[in-house]
VEXMAR-747656 format. One line per field, with one value per residue: residue number from 1; residue in three letters; x, y, z of N, C-alpha, C in turn. Coordinates in steps of 0.05 Angstrom, whole numbers. Atoms other than C-alpha are relative to their C-alpha. Layout:
BEGIN
i: c(NUM / ...)
aa: c(ala / ...)
nu: c(X / ...)
nv: c(Y / ...)
nw: c(Z / ...)
cau: c(X / ...)
cav: c(Y / ...)
caw: c(Z / ...)
cu: c(X / ...)
cv: c(Y / ...)
cw: c(Z / ...)
END
This chain:
BEGIN
i: c(1 / 2 / 3 / 4 / 5 / 6 / 7 / 8 / 9 / 10 / 11 / 12 / 13 / 14 / 15 / 16 / 17 / 18 / 19 / 20 / 21 / 22 / 23 / 24 / 25 / 26 / 27 / 28 / 29 / 30 / 31 / 32 / 33 / 34 / 35 / 36 / 37 / 38 / 39 / 40 / 41 / 42 / 43 / 44 / 45 / 46 / 47 / 48 / 49 / 50 / 51 / 52 / 53 / 54 / 55 / 56 / 57 / 58 / 59 / 60 / 61 / 62 / 63 / 64 / 65 / 66 / 67 / 68 / 69 / 70 / 71 / 72 / 73 / 74 / 75 / 76 / 77 / 78 / 79 / 80 / 81 / 82 / 83 / 84 / 85 / 86 / 87 / 88 / 89 / 90 / 91 / 92 / 93 / 94 / 95 / 96 / 97 / 98 / 99 / 100 / 101 / 102 / 103 / 104 / 105 / 106 / 107 / 108 / 109 / 110 / 111 / 112 / 113 / 114 / 115 / 116 / 117 / 118 / 119 / 120 / 121 / 122 / 123 / 124 / 125 / 126 / 127 / 128 / 129 / 130 / 131 / 132 / 133 / 134 / 135 / 136 / 137 / 138 / 139 / 140 / 141 / 142 / 143 / 144 / 145 / 146 / 147 / 148 / 149 / 150 / 151 / 152 / 153 / 154 / 155 / 156 / 157 / 158 / 159 / 160 / 161 / 162 / 163 / 164 / 165 / 166 / 167 / 168 / 169 / 170 / 171 / 172 / 173 / 174 / 175 / 176 / 177 / 178 / 179 / 180 / 181 / 182 / 183 / 184 / 185 / 186 / 187 / 188 / 189 / 190 / 191 / 192 / 193 / 194 / 195 / 196 / 197 / 198 / 199 / 200 / 201 / 202 / 203 / 204 / 205 / 206 / 207 / 208 / 209 / 210 / 211 / 212 / 213 / 214 / 215 / 216 / 217 / 218 / 219 / 220 / 221 / 222 / 223 / 224 / 225 / 226 / 227 / 228 / 229 / 230 / 231 / 232 / 233 / 234 / 235 / 236 / 237 / 238 / 239 / 240 / 241 / 242 / 243 / 244 / 245 / 246 / 247 / 248 / 249 / 250 / 251 / 252 / 253 / 254 / 255 / 256 / 257 / 258 / 259 / 260 / 261 / 262 / 263 / 264 / 265 / 266 / 267 / 268 / 269 / 270 / 271 / 272 / 273 / 274 / 275 / 276 / 277 / 278 / 279 / 280 / 281 / 282 / 283 / 284 / 285 / 286 / 287 / 288 / 289 / 290 / 291 / 292 / 293 / 294 / 295 / 296 / 297 / 298 / 299 / 300 / 301 / 302 / 303 / 304)
aa: c(met / glu / lys / ala / arg / glu / val / leu / val / ile / gly / gly / asn / arg / tyr / phe / gly / lys / arg / leu / ile / ala / arg / leu / leu / ala / ala / gly / asp / arg / val / thr / val / leu / asn / arg / gly / ser / ser / ala / pro / pro / ala / gly / ala / ala / his / leu / ile / ala / asp / arg / asp / asp / glu / asp / ala / leu / arg / thr / ala / leu / gly / pro / arg / thr / phe / asp / val / val / val / asp / gln / val / cys / tyr / thr / pro / arg / gln / ala / ala / ile / ala / arg / arg / val / phe / thr / gly / arg / thr / gly / arg / tyr / val / met / thr / ser / thr / val / glu / val / tyr / glu / tyr / glu / asp / ser / ala / glu / leu / val / gly / glu / ala / ala / val / asp / pro / val / ala / val / pro / val / asp / leu / glu / leu / pro / trp / asp / ala / pro / glu / phe / leu / asp / thr / his / tyr / gly / glu / gly / lys / arg / gln / ala / glu / ala / val / phe / ala / ala / pro / gly / pro / glu / leu / pro / tyr / ala / ala / val / arg / val / ala / his / val / leu / gly / gly / ala / asp / asp / phe / thr / gly / arg / leu / gln / his / tyr / ala / asp / arg / ile / arg / ala / gly / glu / pro / ile / ala / val / pro / ala / ala / asn / his / pro / ala / thr / tyr / ile / his / val / asp / glu / ile / ala / asp / phe / leu / his / trp / thr / val / gly / gln / asp / phe / thr / gly / pro / val / asn / ala / ala / ser / his / gly / leu / leu / thr / thr / gln / glu / leu / cys / glu / ala / ile / ser / ala / his / leu / pro / ser / gly / ser / thr / val / leu / arg / thr / val / glu / val / gly / glu / thr / ser / pro / phe / ser / phe / ala / arg / ala / tyr / gly / met / ala / asn / ser / arg / ala / glu / arg / leu / gly / phe / ala / phe / gly / asp / val / arg / arg / trp / leu / pro / gln / ala / val / ala / glu / thr / leu / gly / lys / asp / asn)
nu: c(19 / 25 / 18 / 10 / 20 / 22 / 12 / 25 / -11 / 14 / -12 / -24 / -15 / -22 / -26 / -4 / 23 / -16 / -30 / -4 / 14 / -27 / -17 / 28 / -3 / -15 / -2 / 19 / 25 / 24 / 23 / 23 / 0 / 33 / 8 / 38 / 9 / -1 / -24 / -6 / -32 / -28 / 11 / 2 / -1 / 44 / 16 / 29 / 16 / 18 / 1 / -6 / 20 / 27 / 0 / 15 / 4 / -17 / 2 / 12 / -23 / -28 / 15 / -8 / -20 / -26 / -29 / -25 / -6 / 18 / -18 / 14 / -21 / 17 / 16 / -16 / 13 / 9 / 39 / -15 / -15 / 29 / 15 / -27 / -5 / 27 / 13 / -17 / 0 / 13 / 9 / -11 / -19 / -23 / 11 / -18 / 25 / -23 / 21 / -9 / -8 / 20 / 18 / -14 / 0 / 13 / -14 / -6 / -23 / -27 / -14 / 16 / 13 / 0 / 25 / 11 / -9 / 24 / 19 / 31 / 4 / 1 / 13 / 30 / 11 / 25 / 15 / 15 / -9 / 3 / -20 / 17 / 4 / -30 / -29 / -4 / -17 / -27 / -19 / 1 / -21 / -15 / 37 / 16 / -24 / -7 / 35 / 10 / -22 / 3 / 22 / -16 / -28 / 22 / 16 / 23 / -8 / -26 / -1 / -30 / -8 / -22 / -8 / -34 / -7 / -15 / -13 / 1 / -8 / -7 / -5 / 12 / 6 / 21 / -5 / 12 / 1 / -21 / -17 / -14 / -4 / 19 / -40 / -17 / 15 / -23 / -27 / -3 / 14 / -8 / 15 / 1 / 15 / 15 / -17 / 6 / -27 / -11 / 4 / -10 / -12 / 18 / -6 / 11 / 0 / 13 / 25 / -6 / -18 / 10 / 12 / 1 / 12 / 26 / -2 / -17 / 6 / 16 / -13 / -10 / 43 / -2 / 12 / 0 / -3 / -17 / -12 / -11 / -18 / -25 / -12 / -6 / 6 / -8 / 16 / 7 / -15 / -16 / 21 / -25 / -23 / -8 / 20 / -21 / -12 / 16 / 1 / -21 / 11 / 18 / -20 / 20 / 11 / 14 / 9 / 15 / 39 / 11 / 40 / 12 / 1 / -22 / 3 / 15 / -19 / -17 / -3 / -6 / -11 / -23 / 8 / -17 / 2 / -23 / 12 / -14 / 8 / -3 / -29 / -10 / 5 / 7 / -5 / -21 / 4 / -20 / -22 / 14 / -15 / 0 / 25 / 3 / 6 / 30 / 40 / 12 / 8 / 23 / 25 / -2 / -10 / -6 / -4 / -7)
nv: c(15 / -20 / 2 / 10 / -17 / 5 / -17 / 18 / -19 / 11 / 11 / 1 / 17 / 23 / -18 / -10 / 5 / 33 / -21 / -25 / 33 / 15 / -18 / -13 / 29 / 13 / -31 / 2 / -16 / 7 / -6 / 0 / -4 / 2 / -4 / 11 / 17 / 23 / 18 / 1 / -25 / 21 / 2 / -27 / -12 / 10 / 1 / -22 / 3 / -21 / -16 / -25 / -16 / 2 / -18 / 6 / 19 / -2 / 0 / 24 / 14 / -10 / -10 / -15 / 5 / -23 / 12 / -21 / 1 / 16 / 9 / 20 / 6 / -14 / -19 / -6 / -17 / -10 / -8 / 15 / -29 / -17 / 22 / 11 / -37 / -6 / 25 / 5 / -17 / 15 / 24 / 4 / -21 / -5 / 0 / 4 / 13 / 8 / -9 / 11 / 3 / -22 / -29 / -1 / 0 / -21 / -9 / 12 / -12 / 7 / -4 / 24 / -26 / -12 / 12 / -20 / 2 / 13 / -1 / 15 / -27 / -28 / 17 / -16 / 22 / 3 / 17 / 1 / 23 / 25 / 19 / 27 / 6 / 9 / -14 / -27 / 4 / 21 / -29 / -21 / 12 / -37 / -15 / 21 / -14 / -38 / -8 / 13 / -19 / -29 / -5 / 8 / -22 / -16 / -8 / 8 / 2 / 6 / 21 / -2 / 19 / -2 / 12 / 28 / -6 / 30 / 23 / 36 / 8 / 8 / 12 / 13 / 34 / -10 / -22 / 20 / -1 / 11 / -7 / 11 / 42 / -6 / 8 / 24 / 14 / -13 / -2 / 26 / 4 / -6 / -4 / -31 / -13 / -20 / -20 / -32 / -14 / -19 / 28 / -18 / 15 / 4 / 3 / 34 / 2 / 18 / 18 / 7 / -29 / -15 / 20 / -19 / -35 / -6 / 5 / -29 / -21 / 19 / -10 / -35 / -19 / -23 / 15 / -3 / 14 / -6 / 14 / 30 / 9 / -4 / -22 / 5 / 10 / 30 / -7 / 4 / 13 / 9 / 8 / 10 / 13 / 18 / 22 / 16 / 17 / 2 / 21 / 10 / 3 / -18 / -19 / -22 / -11 / -29 / -15 / -20 / -3 / -25 / 6 / 17 / 8 / 14 / 18 / -25 / -2 / -9 / -28 / -25 / -36 / -10 / 1 / 25 / -16 / -20 / 11 / -16 / -18 / 26 / 9 / -31 / 3 / 24 / 13 / 8 / 31 / 14 / -10 / 17 / 16 / 25 / 20 / -5 / 44 / 14 / -11 / 19 / 32 / 14 / 1 / 25 / 20 / 8 / 3 / -19)
nw: c(6 / 16 / -7 / 32 / 23 / 9 / 42 / 10 / 24 / 19 / 27 / -6 / -21 / 7 / 2 / -22 / -17 / -27 / -3 / -19 / -17 / -11 / -14 / -23 / -18 / -15 / -19 / -18 / 3 / -3 / 39 / 8 / 33 / 15 / 35 / -7 / -12 / 15 / -17 / -25 / -14 / -12 / -28 / -26 / 0 / -6 / 20 / 5 / 40 / 15 / 22 / -13 / 23 / 5 / -24 / -19 / -3 / -21 / -24 / -3 / 10 / -22 / -35 / -1 / -11 / 21 / 4 / 6 / 27 / 28 / 40 / 13 / 22 / 15 / 3 / 20 / 15 / -31 / -14 / -10 / -13 / -16 / -10 / -32 / -18 / -18 / -24 / -28 / -18 / -22 / -10 / -9 / -18 / 29 / 22 / 0 / 26 / 14 / 22 / 14 / 8 / 18 / -15 / 10 / 22 / 9 / -9 / 18 / -20 / -1 / -23 / -20 / -5 / -25 / 7 / 18 / 44 / -4 / -36 / 3 / 4 / 26 / 1 / 5 / -14 / 9 / 0 / 8 / 17 / -3 / -2 / 2 / 20 / -6 / 19 / 6 / -29 / 8 / 30 / -7 / -35 / -12 / -2 / -16 / -27 / -6 / -15 / -33 / -23 / -3 / -19 / -35 / -24 / 9 / -13 / -16 / -27 / -16 / 5 / 0 / 24 / 24 / 45 / 9 / 32 / 8 / 26 / 15 / -12 / 20 / -18 / -17 / 2 / 2 / 14 / 30 / 17 / 32 / 11 / 5 / 6 / 29 / 9 / 1 / 19 / 31 / 5 / 6 / 34 / 31 / 11 / -6 / -1 / 19 / -23 / 13 / 24 / -38 / -23 / -23 / -32 / -24 / -34 / -6 / -19 / -8 / -32 / -23 / -7 / 4 / -29 / -22 / -13 / -18 / -31 / -26 / 8 / -21 / -31 / 12 / -10 / 29 / 16 / 24 / 10 / -4 / 24 / -10 / 31 / -3 / 11 / 27 / 19 / 20 / 37 / 4 / 5 / -12 / -9 / 11 / -7 / -25 / 10 / 17 / -9 / -5 / 21 / 15 / 29 / 15 / -6 / -2 / 31 / -3 / 29 / -1 / 9 / 1 / -16 / -5 / -3 / -8 / -21 / -37 / -14 / 18 / -1 / 11 / -18 / -19 / -22 / -10 / -8 / -17 / -19 / -25 / -36 / -33 / -3 / -26 / -21 / -26 / 10 / 17 / 24 / 13 / 23 / 19 / -4 / -29 / -9 / 24 / 2 / -6 / 2 / 12 / 9 / -25 / 22 / 22 / -4 / 20 / 30 / 6)
cau: c(178 / 143 / 80 / 36 / 5 / -63 / -60 / -111 / -83 / -130 / -130 / -63 / -48 / -8 / 64 / 88 / 33 / 43 / 114 / 87 / 34 / 89 / 136 / 78 / 69 / 130 / 146 / 83 / 31 / -35 / -71 / -121 / -137 / -195 / -215 / -284 / -265 / -237 / -167 / -150 / -107 / -31 / -46 / -51 / -80 / -162 / -195 / -257 / -297 / -329 / -327 / -284 / -327 / -385 / -390 / -443 / -420 / -345 / -368 / -416 / -346 / -302 / -358 / -334 / -257 / -193 / -132 / -64 / -51 / -88 / -42 / -84 / -53 / -112 / -133 / -132 / -184 / -197 / -286 / -244 / -193 / -260 / -299 / -235 / -228 / -293 / -303 / -226 / -223 / -227 / -226 / -147 / -75 / -35 / -60 / -8 / -30 / 13 / 6 / 63 / 115 / 63 / 41 / 97 / 82 / 65 / 143 / 204 / 270 / 345 / 352 / 322 / 252 / 228 / 166 / 150 / 152 / 71 / 38 / -17 / -47 / -51 / -75 / -151 / -202 / -259 / -300 / -350 / -296 / -312 / -267 / -320 / -296 / -236 / -215 / -223 / -183 / -123 / -106 / -109 / -70 / -25 / -85 / -130 / -64 / -50 / -121 / -133 / -63 / -102 / -162 / -117 / -76 / -146 / -171 / -208 / -218 / -153 / -134 / -52 / -26 / 33 / 39 / 92 / 110 / 131 / 185 / 175 / 178 / 219 / 234 / 195 / 174 / 107 / 114 / 53 / 56 / 96 / 134 / 196 / 186 / 144 / 230 / 249 / 205 / 231 / 294 / 296 / 258 / 302 / 244 / 249 / 226 / 194 / 226 / 202 / 258 / 278 / 278 / 293 / 328 / 269 / 280 / 257 / 259 / 261 / 203 / 229 / 257 / 194 / 161 / 210 / 206 / 120 / 139 / 189 / 147 / 90 / 127 / 131 / 97 / 120 / 73 / 53 / 77 / 152 / 196 / 211 / 271 / 328 / 381 / 406 / 378 / 367 / 351 / 325 / 378 / 417 / 356 / 362 / 426 / 417 / 349 / 395 / 448 / 396 / 380 / 408 / 398 / 373 / 399 / 363 / 335 / 322 / 277 / 251 / 173 / 152 / 72 / 48 / 47 / 123 / 150 / 129 / 206 / 215 / 205 / 187 / 195 / 249 / 219 / 263 / 260 / 302 / 289 / 328 / 271 / 261 / 336 / 342 / 287 / 315 / 310 / 369 / 366 / 402 / 440 / 389 / 445 / 466 / 390 / 381 / 406 / 365 / 294 / 311 / 325 / 271 / 212 / 242 / 270 / 290 / 253 / 279)
cav: c(-106 / -60 / -65 / -116 / -77 / -93 / -89 / -97 / -118 / -128 / -176 / -185 / -252 / -291 / -264 / -217 / -202 / -279 / -237 / -187 / -237 / -275 / -220 / -181 / -253 / -270 / -196 / -211 / -166 / -184 / -192 / -186 / -208 / -185 / -208 / -241 / -302 / -332 / -357 / -380 / -317 / -371 / -391 / -331 / -298 / -275 / -271 / -218 / -238 / -174 / -148 / -82 / -57 / -59 / 0 / -30 / -99 / -74 / -42 / -97 / -134 / -90 / -78 / -44 / -62 / -1 / -14 / 15 / -3 / -17 / -55 / -49 / -84 / -81 / -18 / -3 / 45 / 123 / 96 / 36 / 98 / 131 / 78 / 60 / 143 / 139 / 70 / 76 / 135 / 142 / 78 / 68 / 109 / 104 / 81 / 40 / 32 / -8 / 39 / 24 / 38 / 64 / 113 / 140 / 119 / 186 / 208 / 194 / 221 / 214 / 220 / 164 / 201 / 221 / 216 / 298 / 277 / 253 / 289 / 261 / 336 / 358 / 294 / 307 / 245 / 215 / 180 / 164 / 123 / 62 / 26 / -31 / -50 / -107 / -79 / -9 / -31 / -75 / -9 / 44 / 6 / 70 / 117 / 78 / 87 / 158 / 174 / 126 / 170 / 225 / 216 / 193 / 251 / 292 / 346 / 328 / 289 / 265 / 200 / 192 / 156 / 130 / 108 / 48 / 60 / -12 / -39 / -89 / -140 / -197 / -267 / -325 / -403 / -367 / -310 / -324 / -282 / -312 / -261 / -296 / -363 / -323 / -301 / -365 / -407 / -349 / -347 / -430 / -428 / -387 / -350 / -260 / -220 / -158 / -92 / -13 / 22 / 58 / 6 / 35 / -3 / -6 / -6 / -81 / -90 / -168 / -212 / -209 / -136 / -103 / -156 / -125 / -56 / -54 / -84 / -29 / 20 / -13 / 13 / 91 / 154 / 185 / 197 / 209 / 183 / 144 / 98 / 18 / 0 / -27 / 6 / -5 / -15 / -72 / -63 / -109 / -149 / -155 / -185 / -234 / -255 / -272 / -317 / -353 / -372 / -408 / -456 / -514 / -484 / -429 / -366 / -287 / -253 / -174 / -153 / -89 / -63 / 6 / -14 / -59 / -113 / -125 / -163 / -144 / -135 / -72 / 0 / 61 / 118 / 129 / 117 / 86 / 103 / 149 / 104 / 174 / 194 / 115 / 106 / 193 / 154 / 103 / 45 / 5 / -34 / -81 / -76 / -109 / -143 / -188 / -214 / -212 / -307 / -312 / -283 / -322 / -389 / -389 / -368 / -420 / -469 / -535 / -552 / -501)
caw: c(677 / 617 / 625 / 572 / 515 / 486 / 405 / 366 / 290 / 236 / 179 / 172 / 196 / 149 / 124 / 144 / 186 / 226 / 234 / 274 / 307 / 331 / 355 / 396 / 432 / 450 / 477 / 522 / 490 / 498 / 421 / 387 / 315 / 276 / 209 / 179 / 203 / 140 / 181 / 262 / 294 / 319 / 387 / 446 / 413 / 422 / 359 / 332 / 269 / 229 / 163 / 176 / 116 / 147 / 213 / 249 / 247 / 277 / 329 / 347 / 343 / 393 / 443 / 487 / 489 / 469 / 458 / 466 / 399 / 327 / 271 / 215 / 152 / 116 / 98 / 31 / 2 / 54 / 54 / 92 / 131 / 148 / 179 / 226 / 245 / 269 / 305 / 342 / 365 / 430 / 431 / 428 / 450 / 369 / 298 / 271 / 182 / 137 / 82 / 13 / -26 / -84 / -54 / -93 / -162 / -191 / -157 / -221 / -169 / -184 / -111 / -54 / -44 / 19 / 56 / 38 / -42 / -15 / 50 / 61 / 81 / 16 / -10 / -46 / -14 / -62 / -31 / -71 / -121 / -139 / -88 / -78 / -140 / -133 / -215 / -201 / -128 / -163 / -222 / -164 / -102 / -91 / -99 / -45 / 8 / -10 / 11 / 69 / 98 / 72 / 121 / 182 / 177 / 154 / 209 / 270 / 324 / 358 / 325 / 335 / 267 / 228 / 160 / 142 / 68 / 62 / 4 / -40 / 3 / -10 / 31 / 75 / 47 / 46 / 0 / -40 / -82 / -147 / -160 / -154 / -171 / -239 / -251 / -235 / -284 / -346 / -323 / -322 / -395 / -426 / -438 / -447 / -391 / -415 / -375 / -388 / -447 / -371 / -327 / -248 / -188 / -134 / -48 / -26 / 50 / 81 / 115 / 169 / 173 / 159 / 217 / 265 / 245 / 255 / 316 / 344 / 311 / 360 / 421 / 384 / 406 / 324 / 275 / 207 / 149 / 156 / 94 / 117 / 58 / 60 / 56 / -24 / -91 / -133 / -218 / -248 / -274 / -210 / -177 / -235 / -219 / -155 / -183 / -229 / -181 / -150 / -208 / -243 / -300 / -351 / -364 / -360 / -422 / -414 / -465 / -472 / -489 / -503 / -481 / -450 / -400 / -354 / -307 / -224 / -211 / -266 / -266 / -299 / -253 / -206 / -132 / -100 / -27 / 29 / 97 / 139 / 186 / 225 / 220 / 261 / 294 / 330 / 275 / 237 / 173 / 131 / 81 / 17 / -8 / 41 / 51 / -19 / -29 / 26 / 13 / -45 / -42 / 34 / -28 / -88 / -42 / -56 / -118 / -152)
cu: c(-15 / -26 / -24 / -27 / -18 / 0 / -10 / 20 / -25 / 5 / 31 / 8 / 11 / 22 / 4 / -15 / 5 / 20 / -10 / -5 / 33 / 20 / -18 / -5 / 12 / 11 / -19 / -20 / -21 / -12 / -20 / -9 / -34 / 0 / -26 / 8 / 14 / 37 / -13 / 19 / 21 / -10 / 10 / -1 / -39 / -6 / -35 / -6 / -18 / 9 / 13 / 1 / -25 / 6 / -1 / 11 / 39 / -5 / -17 / 23 / 13 / -15 / 15 / 43 / 14 / 24 / 33 / 15 / -8 / 22 / -18 / 16 / -10 / -20 / 10 / -14 / 1 / -40 / 21 / 17 / -22 / -15 / 24 / 6 / -11 / -1 / 40 / 16 / -3 / 3 / 50 / 28 / 14 / -8 / 19 / -11 / 21 / -13 / 31 / 21 / -9 / -5 / 15 / 6 / 2 / 33 / 28 / 28 / 18 / -9 / -24 / -31 / -21 / -28 / -22 / -5 / -37 / -5 / -24 / -31 / -13 / -8 / -39 / -18 / -35 / -12 / -16 / 10 / -6 / 23 / -6 / 15 / 25 / 18 / 2 / 35 / 35 / 4 / 3 / 4 / 6 / -13 / -10 / 17 / -7 / -36 / -8 / 28 / -22 / -32 / 10 / 6 / -29 / -9 / -11 / -3 / 19 / 6 / 38 / 9 / 25 / -6 / 15 / -9 / 22 / 14 / -16 / 3 / 6 / -4 / -21 / 7 / -15 / 3 / -27 / -13 / 18 / 13 / 30 / 2 / -18 / 42 / 15 / -10 / -4 / 23 / 7 / -14 / 8 / -32 / -1 / -25 / -3 / 3 / -13 / 29 / 20 / -20 / 20 / 3 / -26 / 16 / -26 / 12 / -13 / -29 / 2 / 7 / -35 / -26 / 12 / -3 / -37 / 6 / -1 / -23 / -21 / -7 / 6 / -12 / 3 / -23 / 4 / 14 / 39 / 9 / 2 / 9 / 19 / 13 / 19 / -17 / -1 / -14 / 0 / 15 / 22 / -30 / -9 / 8 / -12 / -21 / 18 / 26 / -17 / -19 / 14 / -1 / -6 / 19 / -17 / 4 / -25 / -19 / -8 / -19 / -1 / -36 / 2 / 8 / 40 / -1 / 0 / 28 / 3 / -24 / 9 / 5 / 18 / -14 / 15 / -10 / 16 / -21 / 29 / -16 / -6 / 39 / 3 / -25 / 1 / 7 / 32 / 1 / 16 / 1 / -18 / 19 / 10 / -18 / -6 / 7 / -13 / -22 / -7 / 2 / -18 / -21 / 5 / 3 / 7 / -7 / 4 / 30)
cv: c(22 / -14 / -21 / 8 / -16 / 13 / -16 / -6 / -17 / -4 / -12 / -30 / -36 / 27 / 17 / 16 / -23 / 11 / 10 / -7 / 2 / 13 / 15 / -26 / 0 / 20 / 0 / 14 / -17 / 14 / -15 / 2 / 3 / -1 / -12 / -27 / -34 / -16 / 2 / 15 / -37 / 9 / 16 / 14 / 13 / 10 / 15 / -3 / 21 / 2 / 32 / 19 / 15 / 21 / -23 / -31 / 11 / 12 / -26 / -15 / 10 / 1 / 35 / 7 / 27 / -29 / 18 / -1 / -10 / 1 / 2 / 1 / -2 / 24 / 10 / 19 / 30 / -13 / -34 / 19 / 13 / -8 / -9 / 30 / -6 / -19 / -3 / 18 / 11 / -20 / -16 / 19 / 4 / -28 / -7 / -12 / -6 / 16 / -19 / 18 / 23 / 15 / 25 / 8 / 12 / 17 / -8 / 22 / -14 / -10 / -16 / 35 / 3 / 2 / 31 / 4 / -4 / 11 / -3 / 22 / 8 / -23 / -1 / -31 / 4 / -15 / -20 / -21 / -18 / -38 / -14 / -21 / -18 / 6 / 19 / -7 / -4 / 21 / 24 / -7 / 32 / 27 / -5 / -1 / 21 / 8 / -5 / 10 / 22 / 7 / -16 / 33 / 26 / 26 / -17 / -15 / -14 / -29 / -4 / -30 / 1 / -17 / -19 / -5 / -23 / 1 / -23 / -24 / -37 / -27 / -19 / -38 / 7 / 29 / -16 / 28 / 4 / 11 / -4 / -18 / 14 / 10 / -27 / -30 / 8 / -16 / -43 / -7 / 8 / 19 / 37 / 13 / 35 / 26 / 29 / 1 / 5 / -9 / 11 / -21 / 5 / -4 / -21 / 0 / -47 / -17 / 13 / 19 / 6 / -23 / 9 / 29 / 9 / -17 / 24 / 24 / -1 / 13 / 38 / 17 / 23 / -10 / 3 / -20 / -18 / -26 / -23 / -9 / -7 / 12 / -15 / -2 / -23 / 8 / -31 / -32 / -18 / -24 / -37 / -15 / -11 / -23 / -28 / -15 / -28 / -26 / -19 / 1 / 37 / 33 / 39 / 12 / 35 / -2 / 22 / 9 / 24 / 1 / -41 / -26 / -1 / -2 / 12 / 9 / 27 / 20 / 39 / 28 / -12 / 5 / -8 / 19 / 9 / -18 / 11 / 1 / -26 / 4 / 34 / -20 / -36 / -36 / -16 / -26 / -4 / 9 / -26 / -29 / -22 / -16 / -15 / -39 / 4 / -11 / -26 / -28 / -3 / 6 / -28 / -29 / -22 / -4 / 0 / -5)
cw: c(-22 / -3 / -27 / -4 / -12 / -32 / -11 / -38 / -12 / -31 / 2 / 6 / -21 / -25 / 21 / 36 / 24 / 11 / 18 / 20 / 24 / 14 / 16 / 28 / 14 / 19 / 30 / -2 / -4 / -33 / -13 / -27 / -7 / -30 / -2 / 2 / -28 / 18 / 34 / 4 / 6 / 26 / 15 / -6 / -7 / -40 / 0 / -22 / -7 / -13 / 9 / -16 / 17 / 36 / 12 / 13 / 21 / 27 / 20 / 7 / 28 / 9 / 15 / 11 / -17 / 9 / 12 / -29 / -22 / -15 / -22 / -22 / -24 / -21 / -12 / -31 / 29 / 5 / 27 / 33 / 13 / 27 / 31 / 17 / 18 / 18 / 19 / 10 / 19 / 7 / 6 / -5 / -34 / -14 / -9 / -46 / -16 / -29 / -31 / -15 / -20 / -1 / -10 / -35 / -29 / 1 / -33 / 20 / -5 / 29 / 16 / 9 / 38 / 10 / -3 / -27 / 2 / 25 / -10 / 10 / -19 / -11 / -14 / 12 / -23 / 0 / -23 / -34 / 9 / 11 / 14 / -11 / -12 / -39 / 8 / 37 / -14 / -18 / 24 / 28 / 14 / -4 / 22 / 22 / 5 / 11 / 16 / 17 / 2 / 21 / 23 / 10 / -5 / 42 / 22 / 22 / -2 / -14 / -9 / -39 / -2 / -11 / -1 / -21 / -3 / -24 / -8 / 26 / -7 / 24 / 7 / -24 / -9 / -18 / -17 / -26 / -37 / -9 / -5 / -8 / -32 / -20 / 1 / -19 / -26 / 3 / -16 / -32 / -15 / -5 / 7 / 18 / 8 / 31 / -21 / -19 / 28 / 18 / 29 / 12 / 16 / 32 / 1 / 44 / -1 / 14 / 16 / 23 / 11 / 19 / 28 / 2 / 6 / 28 / 15 / -16 / 22 / 27 / -18 / 2 / -35 / -7 / -23 / -19 / 3 / -27 / 24 / -33 / 11 / -4 / -31 / -23 / -22 / -28 / 3 / -2 / 26 / 29 / -18 / 3 / 20 / 5 / -11 / 24 / 14 / -22 / -6 / -29 / -11 / -1 / -5 / -27 / 6 / -16 / -3 / -25 / 7 / 13 / 5 / 34 / 4 / 22 / 28 / 1 / -18 / -3 / -15 / 5 / 20 / 29 / 21 / 36 / 36 / 28 / 23 / 19 / 6 / -6 / 18 / 16 / 29 / -13 / -27 / -18 / -8 / -21 / -28 / -27 / -5 / 12 / -26 / -3 / 22 / 7 / -39 / -6 / 29 / -20 / -27 / 5 / -24 / -18 / -17 / -7)
END
């Protein structure tokens, strides 16, 4: 029988984070959840309360504890990454950061994008940008993740890390984003869905699949960035058709806009992710078209 691991999960006590914690506990791992106290961890997990942006408070909360693996679900900026690297170097054997497909937001590739397209070692870091301002962070989400990865990848004291670049997540009755509901509301009302003139398909992953992938990653020893995405690309039209099939009435009307806000799952650039590195390492992804109907049904529920 394998020895139980000491795993710290920073934030992420909802959506696929809570599913990851459930998988760790079911596997017999000793799990500690660290957050600001806004929510209690699941039964069976220990709880530490601290603001991860406050380095002294973080050190105090951790005390002398060490961990086999740290999974950081809420590292959004290079400042947060810098604090984490200082605090956890020498305290854990592995650091897993959840990153995002949005690190590729400046790509525009006809081919699926591999990890080498954004090499964190080559990404410049600017700690003086207004990372603490919510408005700035909202509009620089991908940049914040890119620079956070760069902090972990930079030369210095060794902290073995992996950055999981997560595709757009769908599924689950607890999907808090409201994105599928946005589509359902407009389709039911026959209102147009705004898309860019060049509207590209994208890569997705089911909420349970990303929880499985993160759980698998905890037990691996690879380092650096890795893409996590189901096989296949979805267009906005296909997504709308899957939603329409779950509704009693309504029709999909896509409206092209040259400028202005577009719908949540429409993309002016092509940056669907290749998942070949993860598959070479041993993880088998599902196919997006097989689980999409289930994901829509889970999220929209019987009320739609």
